[in-house]
C-alpha positions as CSV (number, residue, x, y, z in Angstrom):
1,X,16.2,11.5,5.6
2,X,13.8,9.3,3.8
3,X,10.4,10.3,3.5
4,X,7.2,8.0,2.6
5,X,4.2,9.3,1.2
6,X,1.1,7.6,0.3
7,X,-1.9,8.9,-1.4
8,X,-5.1,8.1,-3.5
9,X,-7.6,7.3,-0.7
10,X,-10.8,8.3,-0.6
11,X,-14.3,7.4,0.3
12,X,-15.7,5.0,-2.3
13,X,-19.1,3.0,-2.9
14,X,-18.7,-1.0,-3.0
15,X,-17.7,-2.3,-5.9
16,X,-15.6,0.5,-6.9
17,X,-11.8,0.9,-6.9
18,X,-8.9,3.6,-5.7
19,X,-5.3,3.4,-6.5
20,X,-3.4,3.8,-3.6
21,X,0.2,5.4,-4.4
22,X,3.5,5.1,-2.3
23,X,6.5,7.9,-3.4
24,X,9.7,7.9,-1.6
25,X,11.8,11.4,-1.4
26,X,15.1,11.5,-0.2
27,X,18.6,10.2,-0.5
28,X,17.1,6.2,-1.0
29,X,19.6,3.9,-3.3
30,X,17.2,0.8,-4.2
31,X,13.8,-0.3,-2.8
32,X,14.2,-4.2,-1.5
33,X,11.1,-4.6,-0.5
34,X,7.9,-2.2,-0.7
35,X,4.9,-2.9,2.1
36,X,1.2,-2.1,2.1
37,X,-0.6,-2.5,5.2
38,X,-3.7,-1.7,6.6
39,X,-5.6,-1.0,9.8
40,X,-9.6,-0.3,10.9
41,X,-10.7,1.3,13.8
42,X,-10.8,-1.3,16.8
43,X,-8.1,-3.9,14.6
44,X,-4.6,-4.7,14.8
45,X,-2.6,-3.7,11.8
46,X,-2.4,-6.1,8.8
47,X,-0.3,-6.8,5.8
48,X,-1.7,-6.5,2.7
49,X,0.3,-7.0,0.0
50,X,4.3,-6.9,-0.6
51,X,6.3,-6.8,-3.6
52,X,10.2,-7.4,-3.5
53,X,12.7,-5.6,-5.6
54,X,13.1,-8.2,-8.2
55,X,8.9,-8.3,-8.7
56,X,8.0,-11.1,-6.5
57,X,4.3,-10.3,-4.7
58,X,2.4,-11.7,-2.2
59,X,-0.9,-10.6,-1.0
60,X,-3.7,-11.2,1.8
61,X,-6.1,-13.8,1.4
62,X,-8.8,-11.6,1.9
63,X,-7.9,-9.3,-1.1
64,X,-6.1,-11.9,-3.1
65,X,-7.9,-11.4,-7.3
66,X,-8.7,-7.7,-6.0
67,X,-5.9,-5.4,-5.2
68,X,-2.9,-5.7,-7.3
69,X,0.4,-3.9,-6.3
70,X,3.3,-2.9,-8.1
71,X,6.5,-0.9,-7.8
72,X,8.7,1.1,-10.0
73,X,12.4,1.1,-9.1
74,X,13.4,3.5,-11.8
75,X,11.5,6.2,-9.3
76,X,11.5,4.2,-6.5
77,X,7.4,4.6,-6.4
78,X,5.0,1.8,-6.2
79,X,0.9,1.6,-6.3
80,X,-1.6,-0.5,-4.7
81,X,-4.6,-0.9,-7.6
82,X,-7.7,-1.8,-5.3
83,X,-10.6,-2.7,-7.3
84,X,-14.0,-4.8,-6.2
85,X,-13.9,-3.0,-2.8
86,X,-15.9,-4.1,0.0
87,X,-17.1,-2.5,3.4
88,X,-14.5,-4.2,4.9
89,X,-11.7,-2.8,3.2
90,X,-12.3,0.1,5.2
91,X,-9.1,1.3,7.2
92,X,-6.2,3.4,6.7
93,X,-3.6,1.8,4.1
94,X,0.3,2.5,5.4
95,X,3.3,2.1,2.8
96,X,6.4,0.4,4.2
97,X,9.9,0.9,1.9
98,X,12.5,-1.3,3.1
99,X,15.6,0.0,1.7
100,X,19.4,-1.7,3.1
101,X,18.1,-3.1,5.5
102,X,15.3,0.1,7.4
103,X,12.0,0.0,6.9
104,X,10.8,3.5,6.3
105,X,6.7,4.5,6.7
106,X,4.1,6.6,5.5
107,X,1.7,8.5,7.4
108,X,-1.2,6.5,5.9
109,X,-4.3,7.2,3.7
110,X,-7.9,6.8,4.6
111,X,-9.6,4.2,2.6
112,X,-13.5,4.2,2.8
113,X,-16.0,1.9,1.4
114,X,-19.4,2.8,1.4
115,X,-22.4,0.0,1.2
């Protein structure tokens, strides 16, 4: 059974930084891709960034230049470095790990950015 756990969320002032982590446990052979989504209150879940197992990355326009996604294939973990945070980045952030054609989701971590 594969489990995914996000951590690193919290309360930060606008302009600050947070580093989210996505850890996996259980039998997972390799990560094909890791996705970070977020969902703000009253809004749909949106894709923030993803990285493939080979290291290709893609970002939502709203976070491009501020967020950096990374993946440690050896440890099957990943991070989302968030700099220059804005109040509109406030949301629950979810990690989605894709492996062998299956998606494994974490429970999410809250990020709150104050003015």
